[in-house]
N, C-alpha and C positions, 0 to 999 in steps of 0.2 A: 794292617790297614794298607789299602792300595789306592791308586788313582784312576785305574781303568785305561791307562796309556800303555798299550802292549809294547814290550821291549823286543820280543823275538818270537818267531814261530818255531816251535820245537817239534820233534818227531818221537812217537811212542816206539821204543825199542823192545820192550818186554812187558807182558801183563802176567802177573802172578796172583796167587791167592792172598789178596789184601794189599798188594803193592803194584806200583808202576815204575818202570825204568824209562826215563825220558832223555833224549839227546838234545843238547843245547850248547851254545858257545858263550855269547854275551851274558846270558843269564847266570853263569857260574862265576863270573868275576866278583870276587869279594864274598861269595856265598859260603857259609859255614854250616856244619851240622846243627840242626835245630831251627834253622832259618825258615821263614815262610815264603813260598812261591805260589802265585795264583796260576792254576792250570785251567784254561778255559773259564777263568773267573772263580774257580774253587780254591780256597786257601788250603794248601797242603804243606806238611812239614817235611823238610829234607832230612832223611835218615842215613843216606850214604852218598858219597861223592867220588866219582872216578873221572878219568879223562874224558871230557865232553859228554858226560852222562851223570845223572843224579837219580836217586831212588826216593819215592815218597810212599808213605803208608796211606791206604784208602780203606775206610770202614764202610760197613753196609749202609749206615745212615746217609753217608755222602753219595753212595751209588744210587740209593733210592730217591734222592732229591735232585740229582743232576743228570747230565747226559754222559757222564764218564763211563758208565756201564756199556755204552754203545761204541766205545773206542776199540780199535784193533791195532795190531802191530803195523807200523808205517803210517798210522793216522797222524795228522798234523794238529797241534794244539797251540793256543795263545799262551804266552808266558810273560809274567811280570813279577819282579822282586818286590817285596814290601817296601813302601815308600821310606825314604830317609829324610831326616830333618834338613839336610843340606840341598836336597834336590828341588827342582821346580815342580809346583803342584799344578799340572796342566789339565787334569780331568776333574773328577769329583770324588768325594769320600766313598770308597767301595770296600765293604767289609770282607768280601770273599766268602761270605756265608750265604749260600744259594737259597733264594726264596722258593724256587721251583723252576720248571721248564716251560717253554713256550714252543709253538710250532710255526714255522714260516709258511704263511698261506699264499703269499704272492711276492714276486720279485719283479721290479719294473725299472727299466733304464730311463733316465731323465737327463739328457745332455751328458755331462761328465760325471754325474752322480748316479747312484742306484738306490731305489726305494726298496725297503724290506718291510713287509706287513707281517705282524706277528700276533697270533692268537694265543691267549693264555687264560688261566683260571681267574675268576672274578676277584679272588683274594689278592692277586697280584695287580690286576688291571685297575682296581679301585684306588691304588696308590700311585698310579701313573698319570701325570698331567702334561698338557701341551706345553712345550718349551722347558719341561723339567728334564732331569737326567735319569738314565737307566743304564745298567751294565748288561750287555749281551755277550755271552761267552767271554766275559772279562773286559769287553771293550766299552769305554765310556762314550755314550752317545746321547744326543739331544732328541727328545721326543718331538716329532713334527705334527703328528695327527693322533687323535684318540677317538675311538668309537665305543659302542657298547660291547663289542665283541673282540676288538683288536686295537693295536696301536702301530704306528709306522715311524721309521727313522729313515733319513736320507744320508747315505754314506758317501763321503768324498773319496776321490781316487787314492790319496795317500793312505787312508785307513784301509781301503780295500786291498791295496798292494802289500801292506805290511801286517796283515792279520789273516786268519783263516776264513773270514766272512766271504771272501771272494770264491771260496770253494763250496759255499752253501747252495742248496737247491730247495725248491718248494717242497714242503713236507718234512724238512729236516728239523730236528729238535735243537733248541738252544737253551743255555743256562741263563736265568734272569736273576738280577739283584736289584731290588727297589732302592730308591734314594733313602738313606737313613733318616733324614729329617721327617719325611712323611710317616714313616713307621713309628717314630717316637711320638709325634703329635697324635697319631691315632691311638696309641697306647695310653698316653697321658689323659686324653679326653675320653678314653674308653668308648670310642664310637665304632660300632661295627656297621657293615653295609646295610644290614636289616634295620638297625636303629636309625640310620640316615633316611631310609625310605619311610619308616614310621613317622619320623619327625616331619618330613615333607608332607606326608598325608595329613598329619594333625594340623599343620599350617593351612593347607587347602580347606580342610573341614572347618577350621575356625573362621576363615574368610567367608566361606559359603554361609555359615550360620549367622555371621554378622550381616551379610547382604539380605538374608531372609527376614531378619528382625527389622 
């Protein structure tokens, strides 16, 4: 489990068949084989540790659901160690299990902040609410706007300076993780987006029939 508070920006040193070698410094403090590290928000297991570098295995399922397949040697990545019981919980609960990717449709400067507008699949967008939380490339952010096709976040200077979001451009792909609470509620209630629409339609029809009578 992670918090979405990025600890360090690492650098991809090697990409192999099913593994990544990543350079980092702070992230390796106290890290042992088998530990989890979020790489651009993706929970990966450390299988090898060397001086200032660590290796993680990456399976096809992960590559298919995230933007890790787009990385190249020298790419920068957001890094976060799994949360500890002793640490401050500054972000929100982030599983590290990517729900899918989104596309940055617009970047807009606003004083000292930067707006990022992100388009994504409806299955992800349906669980995003205004003032709720979302993890973008492993960064815990507050949703400021939501429309039928996208959502927007406003990024403060500290976050921009200490993560890879400052390197992003319009059209870039980002990893997205929805807030766990919304996913569990949807599952427990067994409500899909189509069922929501049908329910709303039934309510409108019921009111119309009542007015007609």
